[in-house]
C-alpha positions in Angstrom: -32.2 -17.5 6.4 -30.2 -19.4 4.5 -26.6 -19.6 4.6 -24.4 -17.3 2.0 -21.9 -18.8 0.2 -17.8 -18.0 0.8 -17.6 -15.9 -2.0 -20.6 -13.8 -1.5 -19.4 -12.6 1.9 -16.1 -11.9 0.7 -17.8 -9.4 -1.9 -19.6 -8.0 0.7 -16.9 -7.5 2.9 -14.4 -6.0 0.5 -17.5 -3.8 -1.6 -16.8 -0.5 0.2 -13.4 -1.1 0.9 -12.6 -1.3 -2.7 -14.4 1.3 -3.7 -12.6 3.3 -1.2 -9.0 2.3 -1.9 -9.5 2.3 -6.0 -9.8 -1.4 -6.7 -13.1 -3.0 -7.9 -13.5 -6.8 -7.3 -13.2 -8.7 -10.9 -13.7 -12.1 -9.9 -14.0 -14.5 -6.4 -13.9 -18.1 -6.3 -13.8 -20.7 -3.4 -12.3 -23.8 -4.8 -11.2 -27.0 -3.4 -7.7 -28.4 -5.0 -6.1 -31.5 -3.8 -7.2 -31.7 -0.1 -7.2 -27.8 0.3 -9.2 -25.4 0.2 -8.9 -21.5 -1.8 -10.3 -18.4 -1.5 -9.1 -16.7 -4.6 -10.1 -12.8 -4.4 -9.0 -11.3 -8.1 -9.0 -7.4 -7.7 -8.6 -4.9 -10.6 -8.8 -1.0 -11.0 -11.9 0.4 -12.8 -11.4 1.1 -16.1 -9.7 4.3 -17.3 -11.1 7.7 -19.4 -9.8 7.8 -22.7 -6.5 9.4 -22.9 -5.5 8.3 -19.4 -2.7 5.7 -18.6 -3.8 2.9 -16.9 -2.9 2.1 -13.1 -2.0 -1.4 -12.8 -2.2 -4.1 -9.4 0.7 -4.4 -7.5 2.2 -6.5 -5.3 1.5 -3.9 -2.1 -2.0 -3.7 -3.8 -2.9 -7.4 -3.3 -0.7 -7.5 0.3 -3.2 -4.4 1.2 -6.3 -6.2 0.2 -5.6 -9.5 1.5 -4.9 -8.2 5.1 -8.1 -6.0 5.2 -9.7 -9.3 4.1 -7.9 -11.7 6.3 -8.8 -9.2 9.0 -12.7 -9.3 8.8 -13.0 -12.9 7.8 -11.1 -13.8 10.8 -13.3 -11.3 13.0 -16.5 -13.0 11.3 -15.8 -16.5 11.0 -17.5 -18.0 8.3 -15.5 -20.4 6.8 -15.4 -23.7 8.7 -12.5 -25.9 7.3 -9.0 -24.4 6.7 -8.2 -22.2 3.5 -5.6 -20.6 2.0 -6.4 -16.9 1.4 -5.1 -15.7 -2.0 -5.6 -11.9 -3.8 -4.2 -11.0 -6.7 -5.0 -9.3 -10.2 -6.8 -10.9 -13.2 -3.8 -10.6 -15.2 -2.8 -9.7 -18.9 -5.1 -12.7 -19.9 -7.5 -12.7 -17.7 -10.8 -14.5 -18.4 -13.9 -13.2 -19.4 -16.7 -13.9 -17.0 -19.3 -11.6 -17.1 -20.5 -9.6 -19.8 -19.3 -6.6 -18.0 -15.9 -8.1 -18.7 -16.9 -9.0 -22.5 -17.8 -5.1 -22.7 -14.5 -3.8 -21.4 -12.7 -6.3 -24.1 -14.2 -4.9 -27.5 -11.9 -3.9 -29.9 -9.1 -5.8 -28.0 -7.9 -9.2 -28.6 -9.2 -12.2 -27.4 -9.2 -16.4 -27.1 -12.0 -18.6 -26.8 -12.4 -21.9 -26.9 -15.8 -23.7 -27.3 -17.4 -26.9 -25.8 -17.4 -28.6 -29.2 -15.9 -27.7 -32.7 -18.2 -25.3 -34.9 -16.9 -25.0 -38.7 -14.5 -27.6 -37.6 -12.6 -25.6 -34.9 -12.3 -25.1 -30.9 -10.6 -22.2 -30.8 -11.3 -19.1 -32.1 -8.6 -15.8 -31.7 -9.5 -12.5 -32.8 -10.6 -8.8 -32.1 -14.1 -8.9 -30.0 -15.9 -6.7 -32.2 -19.8 -7.1 -30.4 -21.2 -8.0 -27.5 -25.2 -9.2 -26.9 -26.7 -11.4 -23.7 -26.8 -14.2 -26.2 -23.7 -14.1 -28.0 -20.3 -12.3 -29.2 -18.9 -11.2 -32.9 -15.0 -11.7 -33.2 -13.2 -10.4 -36.6 -10.4 -13.2 -37.1 -6.9 -13.0 -38.5 -8.4 -13.3 -41.8 -11.0 -10.4 -41.5 -13.9 -13.3 -41.3 -16.5 -12.0 -38.9 -17.5 -15.1 -36.5 -20.7 -15.4 -34.2 -20.8 -17.3 -31.7 -23.5 -17.8 -28.8 -22.5 -18.0 -25.1 -23.5 -21.0 -25.2 -21.2 -22.4 -26.8 -18.6 -20.8 -24.8 -16.3 -23.1 -22.7 -13.6 -20.9 -22.0 -12.6 -17.0 -23.5 -9.9 -14.6 -22.0 -8.1 -11.6 -22.9 -5.4 -12.6 -25.4 -1.6 -11.1 -24.7 -0.3 -10.1 -27.9 3.2 -9.1 -28.1 
C-alpha cells in the first residue's frame, strides 16, 4: 500500500468534520521552513448565495478545527517528525491555487505574477473576466483584456482593493 502524503491524510480526516461544521478546506500544505516542519490548513466558508451576507472565518473557527485535527492526528500518528499545526483563513489576499478558486474569483480584482515577462511585464492587476482550463482573461486598469496561459502564471491572488 502506498504511503499517503500528510496533506492527503489531513484532508481525509477533516472532510466530514468541515462539512458538518459549515466549513470547507481551502488549501493544505506540509512544508519545511528552516529546521521546522509546518502542517498548514486553510479553511473557509462555502460561497454564499446571491444576496446573502458572507460569514468569515474567525479565531474560534480556527481553534475548533485545530483542536479536532490535532486530536485525530495524535490518535493516528501518521507523521514521523515533529511539526507545528497551523489552522487559519486563507485571508483577503488569498492565493488562487485551483480552478475552483479562479471560478469563484470571476468578476473580482486579482493580482498575477508571471514566471517570465510578457509584453514587457511580469505583474498584472485587473478584474478576472474569464477562466478556462488553459488560462484566464483579466481586464486591466486601462480596460484592456489580457489573456494569460495557466502555464505562464507563477502566482495569482485576490487583490485587496481599498
